[in-house]
C-alpha positions in Angstrom: 0.0 0.0 0.0 2.9 2.3 0.8 4.4 1.7 -2.6 1.1 2.4 -4.4 0.7 5.8 -2.5 4.3 6.7 -3.4 3.7 5.8 -7.0 0.5 7.8 -7.2 2.2 10.8 -5.5 5.1 10.6 -8.0 2.7 10.4 -11.0 0.7 13.4 -9.8 3.8 15.4 -9.1 5.3 14.8 -12.5 2.1 15.1 -14.4 1.4 18.6 -13.2 2.1 20.9 -16.2 4.2 23.8 -15.1 4.3 25.3 -18.6 1.9 28.0 -17.4 4.8 29.5 -15.4 7.0 29.5 -18.6 4.5 31.6 -20.6 4.3 35.3 -20.0 0.8 36.4 -19.4 -0.2 38.3 -22.5 -1.0 41.9 -21.4 -3.2 43.9 -23.7 -2.0 47.4 -24.4 -4.0 50.2 -26.0 -1.9 50.1 -29.2 -1.6 46.6 -30.7 -0.1 45.9 -34.0 1.2 42.8 -35.8 4.9 42.1 -35.9 4.9 42.9 -39.6 3.4 46.4 -38.9 6.0 47.0 -36.1 8.8 45.9 -38.5 7.6 48.3 -41.2 7.4 51.3 -38.8 10.6 50.8 -36.7 14.3 50.7 -37.5 16.0 47.4 -37.1 17.5 48.5 -33.8 14.2 49.9 -32.5 12.4 46.7 -33.4 15.1 44.6 -31.7 14.8 46.6 -28.5 11.1 47.5 -28.3 9.6 44.3 -29.7 12.2 41.6 -28.9 13.3 43.0 -25.5 16.9 43.5 -26.8 19.6 45.7 -25.4 21.6 48.2 -27.4 25.4 48.4 -26.8 26.3 50.8 -24.0 27.4 54.3 -25.1 25.9 53.8 -28.6 23.0 56.1 -28.2 23.2 59.9 -28.9 20.6 60.3 -26.2 22.9 59.0 -23.5 24.7 62.4 -23.2 21.7 64.6 -24.2 20.9 67.1 -21.4 18.8 69.5 -23.3 15.4 70.4 -21.8 12.5 68.4 -23.2 10.6 65.1 -23.0 11.7 61.6 -23.9 8.9 59.7 -25.7 8.4 56.1 -26.8 10.0 55.6 -30.3 7.1 53.4 -31.3 4.0 55.4 -30.2 5.2 58.8 -29.0 3.9 58.3 -25.4 5.8 60.7 -23.1 7.9 58.5 -20.7 10.6 60.7 -19.1 11.2 64.4 -18.5 14.7 65.8 -19.0 14.5 67.0 -15.5 14.6 63.4 -14.3 17.8 62.5 -16.4 21.2 62.0 -14.8 24.6 60.6 -15.9 24.8 57.1 -14.4 28.0 56.2 -16.1 26.5 53.0 -17.4 26.3 54.0 -21.1 22.5 54.1 -21.3 20.2 57.1 -20.8 19.2 57.0 -17.1 16.4 58.7 -15.2 15.5 58.8 -11.5 11.7 58.5 -12.2 9.2 58.0 -15.0 6.1 60.0 -16.0 3.6 58.3 -13.8 1.0 56.1 -15.6 3.0 56.0 -18.9 5.4 53.2 -17.9 4.4 49.7 -17.1 6.5 47.3 -15.0 6.9 43.5 -15.0 9.4 41.0 -13.7 12.1 39.7 -16.0 14.0 36.4 -15.2 16.0 36.3 -18.5 19.4 36.4 -16.7 18.3 33.8 -14.1 17.3 36.3 -11.4 14.5 38.8 -11.0 14.8 42.3 -12.5 12.1 44.9 -12.9 11.5 45.4 -16.6 10.0 48.6 -18.0 7.5 48.8 -20.9 5.7 51.6 -22.6 2.2 51.5 -21.0 0.6 52.4 -24.4 2.2 50.0 -26.8 4.0 47.5 -24.6 7.4 48.3 -26.1 10.4 47.2 -24.0 12.3 50.2 -22.6 14.9 48.8 -20.2 15.1 48.0 -16.5 14.8 49.9 -13.2 17.4 49.4 -10.4 17.7 50.6 -6.8 21.1 52.3 -7.3 20.0 55.7 -8.5 20.6 59.1 -6.9 19.9 58.9 -3.1 19.0 62.6 -3.0 16.0 62.0 -5.2 14.3 58.6 -5.6 17.2 56.2 -5.3 16.0 54.6 -8.6 17.9 54.3 -11.9 15.7 53.7 -14.9 18.2 52.3 -17.3 16.7 52.9 -20.7 17.7 51.9 -24.2 18.2 55.0 -26.3 16.7 53.1 -29.3 13.4 52.9 -27.4 13.2 56.7 -27.1 12.8 59.8 -29.2 13.6 63.2 -27.8 11.2 66.2 -28.1 13.0 69.4 -27.2 11.2 71.9 -25.1 9.8 74.8 -27.1 11.2 78.2 -26.2 8.6 80.3 -24.4 8.5 83.6 -26.3 
């Protein structure tokens, strides 16, 4: 009887399908397009970063050292994501901000490197932006939003005349 109970317990344990944990829950964003539509609208690097959760090489983006006043928007849908007032030089080679524009950035957990990281997405189109870490400026939020420049466009502030 003991062997039968052990056998049944083993069968139940190994027959449980854990593939649900492997699949990311498909979140629906206000802007949804086919992969073909995204490929047609984005550059190769933008597509790689925004739609395939890729990472550009550090120090490769012109936006890394841009400190002009303005707003950083999603390169895929123009949603405002970060203000230039929030930008700082983290020394990492990617544009870094100490906070996002509330409501315009969505967060999820990424285990791609074998440990949990907080991934950031555009809350409008779902495009991958980068990750947020707890090693930012202590005198503000303590957060470092490490963002791929390819995921952003910069809109300069208009002069008030």
